[in-house]
C-alpha positions, 0 to 999 in steps of 0.5 A, a space after each residue: 500500500 502506498 505511503 502518503 505521510 512518511 512521518 506521522 503520528 496517531 493519538 489515542 486520547 483519554 481524559 487523563 492520558 494521551 498515547 502517541 504512536 509515531 511511524 517513521 518511514 524507513 528506506 527498506 523494511 517496515 517503518 520505525 515505530 515510537 510509542 509514548 504516553 503523556 498526561 493531559 496537563 498543559 505542560 505534558 501536552 506541550 511536551 508532547 508537541 515538542 517530542 513530535 517536533 523533534 521527530 519532524 512529524 508533519 501530520 497528526 491524527 486523533 479521535 473525536 473522543 467526547 470533549 477530551 480532544 479539544 485540549 489536545 487540538 488547541 495545544 497542537 494547532 498551528 504546529 502540525 497538520 491535524 486530522 480529527 477523525 470520527 471514531 466510527 470510521 476507524 474501528 479496528 478489527 475486533 479482538 484484544 484492544 489496548 490504548 497502544 494498539 489503538 494509537 498504532 492503528 490510527 497512525 497506520 491508517 494516517 500513514 496510508 492516507 485512509 483517514 477522512 478528517 472532520 471539518 473543524 472551524 478555526 479558533 475564533 469561530 469555535 470560541 464564538 460557538 461556545 458562547 452561543 451554545 452557552 447562551 442557549 443552555 442558559 435560555 433553556 435553564 430559564 425556561 425550566 425555572 419558569 416551569 417550576 415557578 408555575 408548578 408552585 403557583 398551581 400548588 398554591 392554587 394561584 391561577 395567574 397563568 390562566 388570566 395573564 398571558 405571561 406570568 413574568 410580565 410586568 403586572 404579574 411580576 408585581 403581583 408575585 412580589 407582593 405575594 412573596 412579601 406576605 400578601 394573602 387571599 384576603 388581599 386578592 382585590 388589592 393584588 388585582 389592582 396592580 394589573 396594567 394595560 389590557 389586563 385591567 379588563 380582567 380584574 374581576 377574573 384576576 381577583 378570583 384567580 389570586 384567591 389562593 392558599 400560599 404556604 410559607 414554604 411556597 413563598 420561600 420557593 417563589 422568592 428563590 425562583 424569581 431571584 434565580 430567573 433574574 440572575 439568569 436574565 442578567 447572565 444571558 444579557 452579559 453573554 449576549 453582549 459578548 457575542 454581539 461584540 465578537 460579531 461586529 465585523 459581520 453586521 452585513 451577514 447578520 442583516 442578510 440572515 435577519 431578512 429570512 422570514 422568522 429569523 431574528 437577531 438571536 437565531 442569526 447569531 447562532 447560525 453565524 456561529 455554527 456555520 460561519 460565513 465561508 461556504 466554500 468548505 461545503 460542496 453542496 447545501 446537503 453537506 452543509 445541512 449534514 455537518 450542521 446536524 439538520 438531516 433527518 435521523 436514521 436509527 441503527 440496529 432496528 427497523 421502523 416496524 420494530 419501533 414500539 411506543 411507551 405501551 409496547 405497541 408497534 409505532 412508526 416513530 422511534 422512541 427518543 430515548 433509544 435514538 442515542 443522539 442529542 439535539 444539535 444546537 441548530 435544532 434548538 433554533 431552526 424548526 421552532 415555528 411553522 412556515 408563514 402561509 400565503 394560501 387563502 390568506 388575503 394581505 399576506 405576502 410571500 416571504 413576509 414575517 408571519 404574525 403567528 406565535 413566534 417568540 420575541 427572538 423570532 426563531 426561524 419559521 422555515 423547515 430546515 430544508 427550506 433554508 436558503 444556502 449560498 452556492 459553493 464558492 460564495 460567501 454569506 455576505 
């Protein structure tokens, strides 16, 4: 078999150790093999890079093992030609398996050019992506805390959510703070007077909804949950400011993405962080959708006829807990709303923003397959 990379290295990455196998081409006979094990602390990874440099290594391959590969990649980036490979693509022949054998197998595949590298964005793009994903996690955590607050209200028989559209709106928030401060069911009429705007039209209904029975522990829970929500709001705002600062050079790209029906500033920032602006790396829109994790999932190991629902009955839909996959970041933003309809609705223009139940950040109102993707060779500008 032809030798593509005569001086290469394969890395088997773990949480606390990295096994490195170097293969050096020999004028005659098998290649020279050097194997060493390093730790994952900063000085040890720097020592790994120095050792590879001393052996004049040009290409280094490593598996995408959880998040452990990121530290190794960051330390070696810029010093060697790095290849991040999918674990499923380099499975060795079944049998006795050790870390050293895994490193040797990776190095052997790399030596003959049999590895297909995964696409890894540059460091600024990865840092921006970490910020947007962290913001998404904070938003999900806030939504979960709001749900917990509503459960406490239900336990106290406070039906604010049945009258007010938003239990954390300006009016409802003042009512909740008054309840935390000690207001009881006898003060329901006073609490209802805190309503503002159109909510004042529902004051009689509000008085009945606020006549609950709030126990001391429920007041404590409401106070903690409101404080937690305020903290999350402040954190989300700070993270959003950091994201906006990093995206200042891409205002034109953000404006173009924001012009897509249903896409707001937040979704545009997430799109830009996940896929970047240079589309030349993707030969086709289908490959871009695949890399972004927006292709329909294909279950492995069983057929659709073998799927079962929670009661054990046959189903055409796979169970979420058996799919073995997690939602990708773009899946949290793109399929959030329906496509604006133009059929049979007078006054609606194709491509206009829909007036349906979009959230304040306007999640994308298009199916993933309908996202306009620039042709290869163009940039998202």
